[in-house]
Structures are given as C-alpha cells and as structure tokens.
N, C-alpha and C positions, 0 to 999 in steps of 0.2 A: 516144032523143036526148040526153039530160041527159047520160046519162054518154058519150056521145059530144063532147059539148060539155065538158065536164071535161078529158078526154084533153087533148083540143088547147088547152084551156087550158094545162093542166100542159106540155103539150110545148111551145107557146111562153114558157112564162115559163121553162123550161131554158133552153132558145134565148137568150134574153135574159141572164138570170143568165152563160150562158158566156160570151155576148160581151161583158158585162160585163167581166168574170172575166179575157179575152183582152185587152180593151182595159187595162186596170190594169195586167195583165203586160206589154203594151207601152208604157205609158208611165213602167212601173218600171223597164226596159231603158233606155229612153229617158234618163231622170235619171241614171240609173247612168253611163251613157257622155255625158254631159253632166258627170258628177262627176270621174268618168277622165280625160277631155281636161282639165279644169281641175287638177287633181292634177299631168295630165304638162308642162301647161305651166309650173305653179311651179316644179317640178320642174330644167324646162329653163332658167328663168332662172336657178336657184341652180348652173347647172355652172358659169359662167365664176366665180363664186366659189368652189368645191371647186378648181377646176383651180385659182387662186390662192393657195388655202390649202394646195395639193399640192407648186406650186411652192416656196412659202417651205418647208415640212416638208422637201422634199427640197434644199433650199438650206444650210436650217439643218445637216442630217446632214451636208452635205458640209465643211460649217465643221465640224463635231464631228470627224469623220474626219483633219481637213485637221489641227485641233488634236491629236489622240491620236496621231498619226504626228510632228508637231512636238516634240511630250510625248515620245515613246517613242526618237524621235535626241538629243532633250537628255540624257534619261537613259540611255542607251549611253553619249554622249561625258563624261557627269558620272562611269559608273565607269571609261570610260578613263583620264579624269583622273586620280580616286583610284588607281588601281594605279598608271600613271608617277607620282603624286607618291610612293606607300606605296614604289616603285622606288627615286627618289632618295631619300626619307629615309636607305634603308635604304644607300646608299652613302654619305651624309651621316656617317650614324652611325660604318658604317667609314674614312672617311677622319677623324672627330674621334677616334674611339677610336688611330689610326694616328698621329695628330698626338699624342696626350697622350701615346703611348708613347713618341716621340721627346721630347716635353720632360720625361719623366722618364727617361730614358736619360741625356739632356744633366745635369739634374740630378744625377744619381748621378757622375756622370763630373768633375761642377765642382767644384773643391776649396772654392770660396766661400759653397754653400748648405749652411746649416748643417742639421743633423737630430736630430729630435727624440730622446726616449730609448728609443723605440719603434723606432727607424730610421727613418721617416718625415720627408719633407721639413717645414723649419716654414714654414708658408702667409707666415709676416711678412718671411721671407726669398729663397723659394722663385722662383728664377730671376734672383736679384739678382747681379751681377757687379759685386765690389766696391764695394760699397753702392750703386751705383746701380739706380734702377729702370726696369725692361725696358721696351721701346718695340712688343714682340710684340703686334701685335693680334687675333691667334686665340687665344692660352692667355688663359684668364682669371681665372688664378690670378695673371695679374703685370697688371691693372686696377685701379688700385685702386676701391676700393669692391664689388669685382666679387665672387660668393661661390666660394667657392675652387671648388666640385663642377662650375661653368660655367654655372649655373642664371642664364638672364640676365633674371627678373622680381624685380624691385625685389622687396626686405620687406614692405612697407605693401599690395603690391598681390597680398597673398598670401590 
C-alpha cells in the first residue's frame, strides 16, 4: 500500500499543479482582457483628437491647393502680360523707327538743317527751322538736354 498511497499523492499533486496552472492562465487572460480594454478606452478617447487633426490637415491641404491654383493663374496672367508687353514694345519700336525715319527725311529735305562733313545732320541744329528750336515732343533730338540717340535716361543715372 505504500506504493498506492504514493501514487495517489502524486496524482493529487499533479491535479493540484494542473489546477493551479489553469487558474494562473485564466487570471492572465483576464488581466490581458482588462489591459486590452484600457488600451481601447484610451484609443477611443483619442479618436476625436485625431479626427480634429485630420480635419485641420485637410483644411490646410485645401488652402495649399487653392493658393497653388491662384499662383498658377497669376503666373499664366504674368506670362500673358509679358507677351502682350513684348508685342506692344515691338510695335512701339517699329513706330519709333518710322517716326525717326520721317524726321530724318524731313531733315534731309529742310534747307535750314546744316550737315556735318560726313553728310550727317548737325545735332546742334537738327530740326531747327530758321534758327528756332523745335517744339516737337516726339523727336528726342529736338528737346534741350536730350540724348540725340533717343535715350531718355539722364547721364548721372547710368
């Protein structure tokens, strides 16, 4: 019987150990469930904050897209205006050449315009008729103190 008692004691000890292991496993699962629930609650509390941040980010992105669209429109307008300015400058240059050509033609025809030895008009008398200064506002050669080449920039500003 000695052996039978030892076997019974061993079986009881094994059963007690198994019961303790099962109890510890259940307690561990329960603790993990509680811990998971706490994490879920914390996450749920942060949802509104995250949604607010997302809304702020989306609003900032929309403003950035709008600003980019406005900048693109401004750039296109600037390019169009530059092309228009170039077009007008070209026409103005052509017009100026035509006017200067007309002045030169008038100077060639005018017997009161003195010529230099090389056949060019004397800038001191160009466009003057009978010793009178010209009042022509277009021809820069006829304005006192103006550069005869038509440059409107004062000499000290260069």
